N, C-alpha and C positions, 0 to 999 in steps of 0.2 A: 321757764314754768318753774311754779313751788314746789318744795320737798315738804312742807309741814301739810298734815292732813285736815280736811274740815269735819265737821261732826258726822256728815253724812259717809265720808271716806271711813272714818275711825269705826263707826257703826257696823258698815260692809265688813271691814278687815275683821271684827270680832265675828261676826256672822261666818266668815269665810273660816275662820280658824276653830270656831266650835265644828263646824261640819267635817272639816278635814283632821281635826284630833279624834273623832268616833269613825271615820271611814277610811280614812288611809289605808291601803292594805300593806301587808308585812311584804317586804321586798321578794321574801322568799315565796311568796304566792304568784309572782310574776313567772311564767314560763319563760324558758330560755329559746325554747323554739321558737325561730320568727312567726311562724303562721299562727300559733297558739297564741303567741303574745299579743298579734292583731286582735284577734277575737277577745281576749282579756281586758286589753285596753278599750275596744268598742263599747263592752259593757261599762266600763268606768266611766268613760264619757256619759253613757246615759244616765250614771248615777248624779254625776255631776249637774247634769242639764235638769233631773230633777229637783235639784236644789236650787235651780236659778244660777250656776255659776260658770255659765257657758254663754259665750256671746254676750256679754252683759250690754257690751256698746251698741249692739243692734237696736234697730227700732222695736218698741213693744209690740207694735203690729205683726210684726215678724218675728215674735218670740224671744226676742230680747228684753232687756229692762229700762232700754234706753238710757243707760248709765254714760258716764264721761269715761274718755279714753283713761282718765286718771284714774277712776274707780277700777276700770279692767285690769291695768298695770298694778293696784293695789292688789286684787284677786291673785293675779297671777305670781306676784312675788311670795305671796302667803302658800301656794301650793308648790312653791318653789323650796321654801323654809321646811315645810311638811315633808319633805321628799317624795312629794306625791308622782305616781306615773304620769305621763306626757298624754295629752287630748291626741287620739290618735287620727281625728278628723280634721287636722290643720289645715289640710290643701283647701276643703271645703269653708274653714272656719274663716280663716285669715288671707286666703287667697282667691277663691273664686265668689265665695258669699257675698264680699263686699260690692263685686261687680254686678251680681245678681240684684243686689238689692238699688243698687243705682241706676241699672240699666234694663231689668227683666220685666216682662209684661206683668199683669197682676195673676195671670194664669201660672206663669213660670213661678212667681214668687210663693203663691198658694203649694205648688207642685214639691218645690224642691227645700226651701228653706229650713222647715221644721226640721225635717229629715237630717239634714247637715249638721243642726244644733244638736240631736240627741244622740248622733252618730248612727240612725238606720241606714245611712247613706254616705260612704265614703267615696271622696272625689279624689280624680287625679287629673295632672295638667298635660295636655298634649300639646307641648309647645315646642320643645326642643327636637333638633332632628341633627341627624351626621352631616355637617357643614353648614348646619344652620342653627345652633346654639347661642353663642355670642353675636352672630349678625343673625338675628330670628328673621329678619325680612328676606333672608335668602331660602326661607321655607318651601319646597317641594312638594308637600300633601295637596292634594286638588279636591276641590268639591264639586261635581259637576252638578248643576242645578236642572232636575227634572221639569217638567211638563206643570205637574200640580204644586211647585216652588218647593219641594223637597230637594235633597242631596243625596247624591252618590260620592262616598268618599273613598279615595285610594290613596297611600301613602305609608310611611314609614317614620313613628316617632320613637325616642329613646331617652333614657334617664328620667323613666316615668314613674315616681315614686306611687309605692302602693298601686300600681295598676294590677296585679292580678288579685287584689283584695276590695278593689273599687267597683261600685254600682254604675258610675259615671264619670265622664270624661269632659273636660272644656279641650277643645281641640282648635287649633288655628289652621286653616286650611285656605288655599288659593281659589278664590271665587270666579277671578276676572283676570286671566293668564295676559292679558294685553294692558293692563293698568301698570303702573310704578310700581315699584317693590311694596311700599307701605299700604298702598290703596286700593290693591286687590284681594285684602284677606278678609275672610269672615269668621268671626267667634261662634263656633256651633259645639251645642251640647248633645253629646253621644251616648247612648246607652251602650253599657260595656257589653251585656249579653248580647248585642245586636248579632248576627250572622254576617260573617267575613272578617271578625276580629281574632287576631293570633297574638296572646300575650307569652313572651320568652323572658321569664326572671332573669336577673343577671346577679351573679354572686359578689358582693363587694370585699375589698379587702379585709374589712370587720368579719366577715363569716355569714354578713346577713344577705337576704335578697331582697332588701329594700325597693329596689327601682327595676324596672324591667324595659324592653323593647316591645312597640305595640304596632301590629301591621294591621292594616286597614285594606281590604280587599273588597271594593264594591258593595262598601256598607251603606245601607239605606237609613236616612235620618229625614224626619218628616220636617215639613216647613215651620212649625212653631217651635222646633229646638233651636231656631236661630236666636243669638244673644243680640240685640240691638240692630242696626241696619244692616243691609246686605253690603259687602266691601268695607264695612266698617270697623272691622275688628280689632285694626291696629292701635285706634285710640283706647279701645276698651283693655285690649292686653297691656299697653301701658299703665292703664289704671289698675290692672291686676298685680303687676309686679311693683309696682310703688308700694300696694298694700302688703306685699309679699318682704319688700326689704323696708317699709316704713316704720314701725315702732316692734317689729322683732326683735332688735338689739336690746330694747329695754327689756322684754322678757328674758332673753338668753342670757343676760348678764345677770340675772336673778340666779338662774340654775347654776351659772358659773361660779358664781360667789359660793352656793352650798358646796360647789365641789373644790372650791379653795380653801373653805374653812376646813372641810375633810381631809384635805391635802396636809393640812398645819398639823391635824391632830394626829396623823399617819408618820408624820416626820416627828413628832416627840415618841413614838413607839420604836421607828428604826434606829438602827446604830450605826453611827460613821466613827470609824478610829476609837472606837471604845466608849463614845459618849451618845447621847440624843442626836439624831441628825440635825434636830431643829438648831444644835448650838453651832452647827458647822457654819462659817462665814459664806462659803459658797453657797448652801443651801438656803441660808436666809436670803442672801442676797437674790439669789433665783425666785425666791416667794415674795419678796419683794416687788421685784418687776412686774411678777402676775398681779401682785394686787393694785400696783400704779395703772396698768393696762386695764382692769376691771372697772378703776375709777374713773378713767377716760372714757370708757365705754359707756358708763351708766350716764354720765354727764352729758357725754354728746348725746346720746339718746334721748334723755329727758328735753334736752334743747329742741330735738326734731320734734318730739312729741309736743310739745309747748307750741312751735311753728305751725304743727298740725291741726292741733284745735283753733289756732287763731284763724288759718285760712280755711279750714273745712276740708282740708284733703292734703293727703302725701305730698313734699314737694322734691325739690333736687337734692335736698339735703339727706335723703333716703340712700342716697350713691355713698356719701360719706360714713354714715351707718355701717353701710354694707363693708367697706373697705376696712374699717376698725374693726368692726365685730371679728372678721376673717381673720387678720392678724393676730386679735388678742386672744382668740380662742386657739390657733396654734401654739402661740407663745405659752398660755397656761398649761397647754397639755403638754408641750416638752418640759415645763417645769415639773409637772406632776412625775414623768419619768426621771426628771435630773434626781428629784428627791427620794427616789427609789432605790436610786444606784444599782447595783448587780442585781438586785431583786427584778428590777424593770424587763431584765431579758431572761432571767433564770427562774422567776416566779418562787420555786421552793424556796424554803427555810424563811419565809417572810413571817412576821410576830402575828399574832392575833390581832383582827380588826383592819388590817393592810391587805389589799386586793390588787394586784399588780395586773390580774388577767383585766379586771375593769378600766384599770388607767391604761393598758393597752388598747382597749377598745376606745376608749375618749379620745386619746392619739391618733390612731387610726381614721376615726370617723374626722376628727378636724382637720383633716387634710383637705375636704370637699369643702372648707369655708370660705376659700378662695375661687371658688367655682359656681357651686348652686345659687342660684336667685341670680345671676348675672356674675362674671367672670370680672375678678379684681382689675382686670388691664381695661376692660370695658368701661368700669364705674369709674377708673381714674381718668379714661377719655372723658367722661362726662363731667365731671368735676372741672378739667382742665377746661373744656370747651365752653359748657353752659353755666358754670358756675365763676370760674376764675374768667372768662372772657378770651382766654389764649387762642391764637389761630393755629388750625388744624397742623400744619407742620411745625408746630412747638411742643409737640408732645414730648 
């Protein structure tokens, strides 16, 4: 995939830069309380949508601009460079939305897609369960089919991001108990205000309650909320997950690049042995390894996006991206704490412009990089068996 931008991509970059320069909020305006932050970010997404900078690669008929993935990457990179807040509806935008565009009925597209882009509806993903995270086909949530073709769902989901703030949930449920594990699952769109849903937020090591347990107790769902074919949910779920893993790494590396640049500036301000920490050989080596890791992540991601554009859909290379991203993000977060030295634990006494608390949060959040979107172990199995063609016993 080319790195040089054509005239259209350059124009889009300037458009994004102009909007961001005039509209990116001061970081001090973003609430620290997680619930208040979600509402702030929902309003930010609505502003981005009004400027045409959300879902650029979605078809124009569904609220996008029909732009290329390259153009979407250009905008994401500009948002990272500008220090713009994240887009809170990313589960709907990057995970559920593409599956709705491909598999949804006309009525479903009209009902859901524009509200996903604007942030009016936040979505969560009811896939993982206790005992059915990496082995997703082992899920036990059941959806009984009613006489009118609707469903009654009973079960328990976990690690469900933004569930307490979501209006809708994409639920995988077993609709045929007698079918083989992968073939008896359906993909059902569930209104989170439905009777019988209980949400229990879970506080992570970062202190945020970003995800929750969700219990479904005889939750009734109409027939029109089935996405795709009955018992055809596994194939749609794999499409959903490929987009979740797909070009996410390219956007994430742009954010990590900004963090690394900030880390270098902080290392200039910190003192190590009576001189700037940036002059310390160990610190420089740590920062150099972080830089190399980010370059590997960037070029691996660009190669995958190029293949995705050529094929028209994400491929198995997304598993490689996922493994590289998890490792690089964790290594870079650790590099940040290494550069901080004693300030990483103590916090007190750090010079102006150095924020140990922020780096502690980055480090703790990065621990999830080898789990979310499919664990590193499962991705390595996919790489071994489906890309390299190794036998199952050679893992």
